[in-house]
CHARMM-style PDB file with segment names, atoms N, HN, CA, C and O in Angstrom:
ATOM      1  N   MET     1     -34.439 -25.665   5.912  1.00  0.00      PROA
ATOM      2  CA  MET     1     -34.574 -25.988   4.509  1.00  0.00      PROA
ATOM      3  C   MET     1     -34.288 -24.742   3.669  1.00  0.00      PROA
ATOM      4  O   MET     1     -34.759 -23.650   3.989  1.00  0.00      PROA
ATOM      5  N   ARG     2     -33.533 -24.904   2.622  1.00  0.00      PROA
ATOM      6  HN  ARG     2     -33.150 -25.791   2.362  1.00  0.00      PROA
ATOM      7  CA  ARG     2     -33.203 -23.789   1.737  1.00  0.00      PROA
ATOM      8  C   ARG     2     -34.324 -23.535   0.751  1.00  0.00      PROA
ATOM      9  O   ARG     2     -34.956 -24.463   0.246  1.00  0.00      PROA
ATOM     10  N   GLU     3     -34.559 -22.253   0.486  1.00  0.00      PROA
ATOM     11  HN  GLU     3     -34.045 -21.500   0.897  1.00  0.00      PROA
ATOM     12  CA  GLU     3     -35.547 -21.895  -0.517  1.00  0.00      PROA
ATOM     13  C   GLU     3     -34.885 -21.851  -1.883  1.00  0.00      PROA
ATOM     14  O   GLU     3     -33.696 -21.551  -1.994  1.00  0.00      PROA
ATOM     15  N   LYS     4     -35.647 -22.150  -2.915  1.00  0.00      PROA
ATOM     16  HN  LYS     4     -36.613 -22.394  -2.825  1.00  0.00      PROA
ATOM     17  CA  LYS     4     -35.134 -22.073  -4.274  1.00  0.00      PROA
ATOM     18  C   LYS     4     -35.157 -20.627  -4.738  1.00  0.00      PROA
ATOM     19  O   LYS     4     -36.031 -19.855  -4.344  1.00  0.00      PROA
ATOM     20  N   ALA     5     -34.204 -20.267  -5.566  1.00  0.00      PROA
ATOM     21  HN  ALA     5     -33.494 -20.895  -5.886  1.00  0.00      PROA
ATOM     22  CA  ALA     5     -34.181 -18.926  -6.146  1.00  0.00      PROA
ATOM     23  C   ALA     5     -35.367 -18.782  -7.094  1.00  0.00      PROA
ATOM     24  O   ALA     5     -35.792 -19.755  -7.718  1.00  0.00      PROA
ATOM     25  N   PRO     6     -35.901 -17.563  -7.201  1.00  0.00      PROA
ATOM     26  CA  PRO     6     -37.041 -17.382  -8.105  1.00  0.00      PROA
ATOM     27  C   PRO     6     -36.655 -17.652  -9.557  1.00  0.00      PROA
ATOM     28  O   PRO     6     -35.510 -17.435  -9.954  1.00  0.00      PROA
ATOM     29  N   ALA     7     -37.606 -18.121 -10.334  1.00  0.00      PROA
ATOM     30  HN  ALA     7     -38.536 -18.297 -10.012  1.00  0.00      PROA
ATOM     31  CA  ALA     7     -37.363 -18.401 -11.747  1.00  0.00      PROA
ATOM     32  C   ALA     7     -36.921 -17.133 -12.455  1.00  0.00      PROA
ATOM     33  O   ALA     7     -37.498 -16.066 -12.245  1.00  0.00      PROA
ATOM     34  N   GLY     8     -35.902 -17.247 -13.291  1.00  0.00      PROA
ATOM     35  HN  GLY     8     -35.433 -18.114 -13.461  1.00  0.00      PROA
ATOM     36  CA  GLY     8     -35.422 -16.116 -14.076  1.00  0.00      PROA
ATOM     37  C   GLY     8     -34.419 -15.227 -13.370  1.00  0.00      PROA
ATOM     38  O   GLY     8     -34.008 -14.213 -13.933  1.00  0.00      PROA
ATOM     39  N   TYR     9     -34.007 -15.572 -12.148  1.00  0.00      PROA
ATOM     40  HN  TYR     9     -34.341 -16.396 -11.691  1.00  0.00      PROA
ATOM     41  CA  TYR     9     -33.070 -14.723 -11.405  1.00  0.00      PROA
ATOM     42  C   TYR     9     -31.734 -14.562 -12.133  1.00  0.00      PROA
ATOM     43  O   TYR     9     -31.040 -13.563 -11.939  1.00  0.00      PROA
ATOM     44  N   ASP    10     -31.377 -15.517 -12.950  1.00  0.00      PROA
ATOM     45  HN  ASP    10     -31.940 -16.328 -13.107  1.00  0.00      PROA
ATOM     46  CA  ASP    10     -30.078 -15.519 -13.610  1.00  0.00      PROA
ATOM     47  C   ASP    10     -30.135 -15.062 -15.064  1.00  0.00      PROA
ATOM     48  O   ASP    10     -29.172 -15.250 -15.808  1.00  0.00      PROA
ATOM     49  N   ARG    11     -31.240 -14.471 -15.471  1.00  0.00      PROA
ATOM     50  HN  ARG    11     -32.022 -14.318 -14.866  1.00  0.00      PROA
ATOM     51  CA  ARG    11     -31.380 -13.995 -16.842  1.00  0.00      PROA
ATOM     52  C   ARG    11     -31.148 -12.496 -16.904  1.00  0.00      PROA
ATOM     53  O   ARG    11     -31.408 -11.768 -15.946  1.00  0.00      PROA
ATOM     54  N   HSD    12     -30.652 -12.050 -18.053  1.00  0.00      PROA
ATOM     55  HN  HSD    12     -30.441 -12.641 -18.832  1.00  0.00      PROA
ATOM     56  CA  HSD    12     -30.412 -10.631 -18.282  1.00  0.00      PROA
ATOM     57  C   HSD    12     -31.749  -9.887 -18.278  1.00  0.00      PROA
ATOM     58  O   HSD    12     -32.694 -10.282 -18.962  1.00  0.00      PROA
ATOM     59  N   ARG    13     -31.815  -8.806 -17.501  1.00  0.00      PROA
ATOM     60  HN  ARG    13     -31.048  -8.484 -16.945  1.00  0.00      PROA
ATOM     61  CA  ARG    13     -33.030  -7.998 -17.450  1.00  0.00      PROA
ATOM     62  C   ARG    13     -32.692  -6.585 -17.909  1.00  0.00      PROA
ATOM     63  O   ARG    13     -31.641  -6.042 -17.565  1.00  0.00      PROA
ATOM     64  N   GLU    14     -33.579  -6.006 -18.677  1.00  0.00      PROA
ATOM     65  HN  GLU    14     -34.432  -6.447 -18.957  1.00  0.00      PROA
ATOM     66  CA  GLU    14     -33.400  -4.647 -19.181  1.00  0.00      PROA
ATOM     67  C   GLU    14     -33.622  -3.636 -18.059  1.00  0.00      PROA
ATOM     68  O   GLU    14     -34.243  -3.940 -17.040  1.00  0.00      PROA
ATOM     69  N   HSD    15     -33.105  -2.437 -18.267  1.00  0.00      PROA
ATOM     70  HN  HSD    15     -32.601  -2.190 -19.095  1.00  0.00      PROA
ATOM     71  CA  HSD    15     -33.350  -1.278 -17.393  1.00  0.00      PROA
ATOM     72  C   HSD    15     -32.826  -1.467 -15.972  1.00  0.00      PROA
ATOM     73  O   HSD    15     -33.410  -0.954 -15.017  1.00  0.00      PROA
ATOM     74  N   ILE    16     -31.730  -2.200 -15.837  1.00  0.00      PROA
ATOM     75  HN  ILE    16     -31.256  -2.616 -16.612  1.00  0.00      PROA
ATOM     76  CA  ILE    16     -31.073  -2.341 -14.539  1.00  0.00      PROA
ATOM     77  C   ILE    16     -29.667  -1.784 -14.697  1.00  0.00      PROA
ATOM     78  O   ILE    16     -28.920  -2.200 -15.582  1.00  0.00      PROA
ATOM     79  N   ALA    17     -29.315  -0.843 -13.832  1.00  0.00      PROA
ATOM     80  HN  ALA    17     -29.922  -0.505 -13.113  1.00  0.00      PROA
ATOM     81  CA  ALA    17     -27.980  -0.251 -13.904  1.00  0.00      PROA
ATOM     82  C   ALA    17     -26.932  -1.311 -13.594  1.00  0.00      PROA
ATOM     83  O   ALA    17     -27.073  -2.087 -12.649  1.00  0.00      PROA
ATOM     84  N   ARG    18     -25.881  -1.330 -14.403  1.00  0.00      PROA
ATOM     85  HN  ARG    18     -25.766  -0.700 -15.170  1.00  0.00      PROA
ATOM     86  CA  ARG    18     -24.809  -2.296 -14.209  1.00  0.00      PROA
ATOM     87  C   ARG    18     -23.469  -1.584 -14.167  1.00  0.00      PROA
ATOM     88  O   ARG    18     -23.285  -0.541 -14.794  1.00  0.00      PROA
ATOM     89  N   GLY    19     -22.557  -2.147 -13.438  1.00  0.00      PROA
ATOM     90  HN  GLY    19     -22.707  -2.994 -12.929  1.00  0.00      PROA
ATOM     91  CA  GLY    19     -21.208  -1.615 -13.386  1.00  0.00      PROA
ATOM     92  C   GLY    19     -20.361  -2.211 -14.486  1.00  0.00      PROA
ATOM     93  O   GLY    19     -20.863  -2.864 -15.401  1.00  0.00      PROA
ATOM     94  N   LYS    20     -19.054  -1.972 -14.379  1.00  0.00      PROA
ATOM     95  HN  LYS    20     -18.646  -1.441 -13.636  1.00  0.00      PROA
ATOM     96  CA  LYS    20     -18.122  -2.488 -15.381  1.00  0.00      PROA
ATOM     97  C   LYS    20     -17.033  -3.298 -14.693  1.00  0.00      PROA
ATOM     98  O   LYS    20     -16.664  -3.027 -13.550  1.00  0.00      PROA
ATOM     99  N   ILE    21     -16.530  -4.285 -15.402  1.00  0.00      PROA
ATOM    100  HN  ILE    21     -16.830  -4.505 -16.331  1.00  0.00      PROA
ATOM    101  CA  ILE    21     -15.347  -5.025 -14.960  1.00  0.00      PROA
ATOM    102  C   ILE    21     -14.246  -4.662 -15.943  1.00  0.00      PROA
ATOM    103  O   ILE    21     -14.384  -4.848 -17.152  1.00  0.00      PROA
ATOM    104  N   GLU    22     -13.151  -4.140 -15.404  1.00  0.00      PROA
ATOM    105  HN  GLU    22     -13.039  -3.989 -14.422  1.00  0.00      PROA
ATOM    106  CA  GLU    22     -12.038  -3.712 -16.250  1.00  0.00      PROA
ATOM    107  C   GLU    22     -10.736  -4.331 -15.761  1.00  0.00      PROA
ATOM    108  O   GLU    22     -10.595  -4.657 -14.583  1.00  0.00      PROA
ATOM    109  N   THR    23      -9.798  -4.488 -16.668  1.00  0.00      PROA
ATOM    110  HN  THR    23      -9.912  -4.223 -17.625  1.00  0.00      PROA
ATOM    111  CA  THR    23      -8.470  -4.952 -16.306  1.00  0.00      PROA
ATOM    112  C   THR    23      -7.531  -3.752 -16.264  1.00  0.00      PROA
ATOM    113  O   THR    23      -7.469  -2.967 -17.210  1.00  0.00      PROA
ATOM    114  N   VAL    24      -6.810  -3.618 -15.167  1.00  0.00      PROA
ATOM    115  HN  VAL    24      -6.861  -4.256 -14.398  1.00  0.00      PROA
ATOM    116  CA  VAL    24      -5.831  -2.545 -15.028  1.00  0.00      PROA
ATOM    117  C   VAL    24      -4.454  -3.169 -14.863  1.00  0.00      PROA
ATOM    118  O   VAL    24      -4.326  -4.319 -14.441  1.00  0.00      PROA
ATOM    119  N   GLU    25      -3.442  -2.411 -15.194  1.00  0.00      PROA
ATOM    120  HN  GLU    25      -3.546  -1.477 -15.536  1.00  0.00      PROA
ATOM    121  CA  GLU    25      -2.060  -2.878 -15.051  1.00  0.00      PROA
ATOM    122  C   GLU    25      -1.325  -1.888 -14.166  1.00  0.00      PROA
ATOM    123  O   GLU    25      -1.483  -0.676 -14.313  1.00  0.00      PROA
ATOM    124  N   TYR    26      -0.523  -2.403 -13.248  1.00  0.00      PROA
ATOM    125  HN  TYR    26      -0.395  -3.387 -13.128  1.00  0.00      PROA
ATOM    126  CA  TYR    26       0.204  -1.537 -12.323  1.00  0.00      PROA
ATOM    127  C   TYR    26       1.599  -2.105 -12.074  1.00  0.00      PROA
ATOM    128  O   TYR    26       1.828  -3.308 -12.191  1.00  0.00      PROA
ATOM    129  N   ALA    27       2.514  -1.221 -11.733  1.00  0.00      PROA
ATOM    130  HN  ALA    27       2.328  -0.243 -11.638  1.00  0.00      PROA
ATOM    131  CA  ALA    27       3.889  -1.625 -11.427  1.00  0.00      PROA
ATOM    132  C   ALA    27       3.945  -2.145  -9.997  1.00  0.00      PROA
ATOM    133  O   ALA    27       3.510  -1.464  -9.068  1.00  0.00      PROA
ATOM    134  N   SER    28       4.472  -3.336  -9.819  1.00  0.00      PROA
ATOM    135  HN  SER    28       4.825  -3.890 -10.573  1.00  0.00      PROA
ATOM    136  CA  SER    28       4.584  -3.930  -8.488  1.00  0.00      PROA
ATOM    137  C   SER    28       6.043  -3.956  -8.062  1.00  0.00      PROA
ATOM    138  O   SER    28       6.877  -4.586  -8.711  1.00  0.00      PROA
ATOM    139  N   GLU    29       6.347  -3.263  -6.961  1.00  0.00      PROA
ATOM    140  HN  GLU    29       5.669  -2.751  -6.433  1.00  0.00      PROA
ATOM    141  CA  GLU    29       7.708  -3.291  -6.422  1.00  0.00      PROA
ATOM    142  C   GLU    29       7.999  -4.634  -5.755  1.00  0.00      PROA
ATOM    143  O   GLU    29       9.156  -5.047  -5.668  1.00  0.00      PROA
ATOM    144  N   THR    30       6.962  -5.309  -5.289  1.00  0.00      PROA
ATOM    145  HN  THR    30       6.023  -4.974  -5.360  1.00  0.00      PROA
ATOM    146  CA  THR    30       7.135  -6.584  -4.587  1.00  0.00      PROA
ATOM    147  C   THR    30       7.688  -7.661  -5.510  1.00  0.00      PROA
ATOM    148  O   THR    30       8.635  -8.358  -5.146  1.00  0.00      PROA
ATOM    149  N   VAL    31       7.109  -7.807  -6.698  1.00  0.00      PROA
ATOM    150  HN  VAL    31       6.340  -7.241  -6.993  1.00  0.00      PROA
ATOM    151  CA  VAL    31       7.564  -8.848  -7.618  1.00  0.00      PROA
ATOM    152  C   VAL    31       8.497  -8.308  -8.693  1.00  0.00      PROA
ATOM    153  O   VAL    31       9.110  -9.081  -9.429  1.00  0.00      PROA
ATOM    154  N   GLY    32       8.607  -7.000  -8.788  1.00  0.00      PROA
ATOM    155  HN  GLY    32       8.109  -6.372  -8.190  1.00  0.00      PROA
ATOM    156  CA  GLY    32       9.567  -6.396  -9.707  1.00  0.00      PROA
ATOM    157  C   GLY    32       9.127  -6.287 -11.154  1.00  0.00      PROA
ATOM    158  O   GLY    32       9.962  -6.081 -12.035  1.00  0.00      PROA
ATOM    159  N   ASN    33       7.844  -6.419 -11.419  1.00  0.00      PROA
ATOM    160  HN  ASN    33       7.165  -6.586 -10.704  1.00  0.00      PROA
ATOM    161  CA  ASN    33       7.360  -6.227 -12.790  1.00  0.00      PROA
ATOM    162  C   ASN    33       5.909  -5.742 -12.758  1.00  0.00      PROA
ATOM    163  O   ASN    33       5.335  -5.543 -11.687  1.00  0.00      PROA
ATOM    164  N   ASP    34       5.333  -5.557 -13.928  1.00  0.00      PROA
ATOM    165  HN  ASP    34       5.799  -5.718 -14.798  1.00  0.00      PROA
ATOM    166  CA  ASP    34       3.957  -5.101 -14.002  1.00  0.00      PROA
ATOM    167  C   ASP    34       3.001  -6.250 -13.699  1.00  0.00      PROA
ATOM    168  O   ASP    34       3.249  -7.397 -14.071  1.00  0.00      PROA
ATOM    169  N   ARG    35       1.912  -5.923 -13.022  1.00  0.00      PROA
ATOM    170  HN  ARG    35       1.711  -4.991 -12.720  1.00  0.00      PROA
ATOM    171  CA  ARG    35       0.888  -6.908 -12.677  1.00  0.00      PROA
ATOM    172  C   ARG    35      -0.440  -6.456 -13.255  1.00  0.00      PROA
ATOM    173  O   ARG    35      -0.633  -5.273 -13.536  1.00  0.00      PROA
ATOM    174  N   LYS    36      -1.347  -7.391 -13.431  1.00  0.00      PROA
ATOM    175  HN  LYS    36      -1.190  -8.352 -13.203  1.00  0.00      PROA
ATOM    176  CA  LYS    36      -2.689  -7.072 -13.895  1.00  0.00      PROA
ATOM    177  C   LYS    36      -3.688  -7.424 -12.798  1.00  0.00      PROA
ATOM    178  O   LYS    36      -3.493  -8.365 -12.028  1.00  0.00      PROA
ATOM    179  N   ALA    37      -4.754  -6.646 -12.752  1.00  0.00      PROA
ATOM    180  HN  ALA    37      -4.912  -5.882 -13.378  1.00  0.00      PROA
ATOM    181  CA  ALA    37      -5.824  -6.909 -11.794  1.00  0.00      PROA
ATOM    182  C   ALA    37      -7.148  -6.553 -12.441  1.00  0.00      PROA
ATOM    183  O   ALA    37      -7.229  -5.625 -13.245  1.00  0.00      PROA
ATOM    184  N   MET    38      -8.181  -7.293 -12.086  1.00  0.00      PROA
ATOM    185  HN  MET    38      -8.116  -8.047 -11.433  1.00  0.00      PROA
ATOM    186  CA  MET    38      -9.522  -6.973 -12.571  1.00  0.00      PROA
ATOM    187  C   MET    38     -10.233  -6.202 -11.468  1.00  0.00      PROA
ATOM    188  O   MET    38     -10.194  -6.590 -10.300  1.00  0.00      PROA
ATOM    189  N   ILE    39     -10.886  -5.101 -11.853  1.00  0.00      PROA
ATOM    190  HN  ILE    39     -10.917  -4.787 -12.801  1.00  0.00      PROA
ATOM    191  CA  ILE    39     -11.616  -4.306 -10.877  1.00  0.00      PROA
ATOM    192  C   ILE    39     -13.062  -4.125 -11.337  1.00  0.00      PROA
ATOM    193  O   ILE    39     -13.357  -4.094 -12.531  1.00  0.00      PROA
ATOM    194  N   TYR    40     -13.939  -4.010 -10.368  1.00  0.00      PROA
ATOM    195  HN  TYR    40     -13.699  -4.036  -9.397  1.00  0.00      PROA
ATOM    196  CA  TYR    40     -15.348  -3.753 -10.642  1.00  0.00      PROA
ATOM    197  C   TYR    40     -15.644  -2.330 -10.221  1.00  0.00      PROA
ATOM    198  O   TYR    40     -15.345  -1.935  -9.094  1.00  0.00      PROA
ATOM    199  N   THR    41     -16.232  -1.555 -11.128  1.00  0.00      PROA
ATOM    200  HN  THR    41     -16.475  -1.876 -12.043  1.00  0.00      PROA
ATOM    201  CA  THR    41     -16.693  -0.223 -10.765  1.00  0.00      PROA
ATOM    202  C   THR    41     -18.218  -0.225 -10.836  1.00  0.00      PROA
ATOM    203  O   THR    41     -18.791  -0.725 -11.804  1.00  0.00      PROA
ATOM    204  N   PRO    42     -18.872   0.322  -9.831  1.00  0.00      PROA
ATOM    205  CA  PRO    42     -20.327   0.295  -9.776  1.00  0.00      PROA
ATOM    206  C   PRO    42     -20.952   1.213 -10.818  1.00  0.00      PROA
ATOM    207  O   PRO    42     -20.264   2.064 -11.381  1.00  0.00      PROA
ATOM    208  N   PRO    43     -22.243   1.055 -11.080  1.00  0.00      PROA
ATOM    209  CA  PRO    43     -22.925   1.923 -12.043  1.00  0.00      PROA
ATOM    210  C   PRO    43     -22.793   3.388 -11.633  1.00  0.00      PROA
ATOM    211  O   PRO    43     -22.959   3.726 -10.461  1.00  0.00      PROA
ATOM    212  N   GLY    44     -22.496   4.249 -12.593  1.00  0.00      PROA
ATOM    213  HN  GLY    44     -22.361   3.975 -13.545  1.00  0.00      PROA
ATOM    214  CA  GLY    44     -22.373   5.671 -12.313  1.00  0.00      PROA
ATOM    215  C   GLY    44     -21.033   6.094 -11.766  1.00  0.00      PROA
ATOM    216  O   GLY    44     -20.832   7.275 -11.482  1.00  0.00      PROA
ATOM    217  N   TYR    45     -20.105   5.162 -11.611  1.00  0.00      PROA
ATOM    218  HN  TYR    45     -20.268   4.203 -11.841  1.00  0.00      PROA
ATOM    219  CA  TYR    45     -18.786   5.498 -11.070  1.00  0.00      PROA
ATOM    220  C   TYR    45     -18.024   6.397 -12.025  1.00  0.00      PROA
ATOM    221  O   TYR    45     -18.025   6.172 -13.235  1.00  0.00      PROA
ATOM    222  N   ALA    46     -17.370   7.419 -11.478  1.00  0.00      PROA
ATOM    223  HN  ALA    46     -17.370   7.602 -10.495  1.00  0.00      PROA
ATOM    224  CA  ALA    46     -16.487   8.278 -12.249  1.00  0.00      PROA
ATOM    225  C   ALA    46     -15.306   8.651 -11.358  1.00  0.00      PROA
ATOM    226  O   ALA    46     -15.493   9.044 -10.207  1.00  0.00      PROA
ATOM    227  N   GLU    47     -14.097   8.527 -11.886  1.00  0.00      PROA
ATOM    228  HN  GLU    47     -13.944   8.207 -12.822  1.00  0.00      PROA
ATOM    229  CA  GLU    47     -12.905   8.821 -11.094  1.00  0.00      PROA
ATOM    230  C   GLU    47     -12.931  10.219 -10.504  1.00  0.00      PROA
ATOM    231  O   GLU    47     -12.492  10.419  -9.372  1.00  0.00      PROA
ATOM    232  N   ASP    48     -13.434  11.185 -11.247  1.00  0.00      PROA
ATOM    233  HN  ASP    48     -13.791  11.023 -12.167  1.00  0.00      PROA
ATOM    234  CA  ASP    48     -13.430  12.563 -10.753  1.00  0.00      PROA
ATOM    235  C   ASP    48     -14.481  12.801  -9.672  1.00  0.00      PROA
ATOM    236  O   ASP    48     -14.519  13.888  -9.096  1.00  0.00      PROA
ATOM    237  N   ASN    49     -15.326  11.833  -9.380  1.00  0.00      PROA
ATOM    238  HN  ASN    49     -15.296  10.949  -9.848  1.00  0.00      PROA
ATOM    239  CA  ASN    49     -16.326  11.973  -8.308  1.00  0.00      PROA
ATOM    240  C   ASN    49     -15.935  11.225  -7.032  1.00  0.00      PROA
ATOM    241  O   ASN    49     -16.746  11.091  -6.115  1.00  0.00      PROA
ATOM    242  N   VAL    50     -14.698  10.740  -6.974  1.00  0.00      PROA
ATOM    243  HN  VAL    50     -14.039  10.849  -7.718  1.00  0.00      PROA
ATOM    244  CA  VAL    50     -14.261   9.951  -5.831  1.00  0.00      PROA
ATOM    245  C   VAL    50     -13.968  10.849  -4.666  1.00  0.00      PROA
ATOM    246  OT1 VAL    50     -13.583  10.370  -3.599  1.00  0.00      PROA
TER     247      VAL     50
END
């Protein structure tokens, strides 16, 4: 038997670190034009820390 999710699990809660969803565009040699993709970066992500 499946358990029900706790009440309020789907509501916005304060003081929780969240990442970002961004759209990037890149040149694709496969299809011959620019493509778009959505990426998720976790909380605290910085390109210079990779």
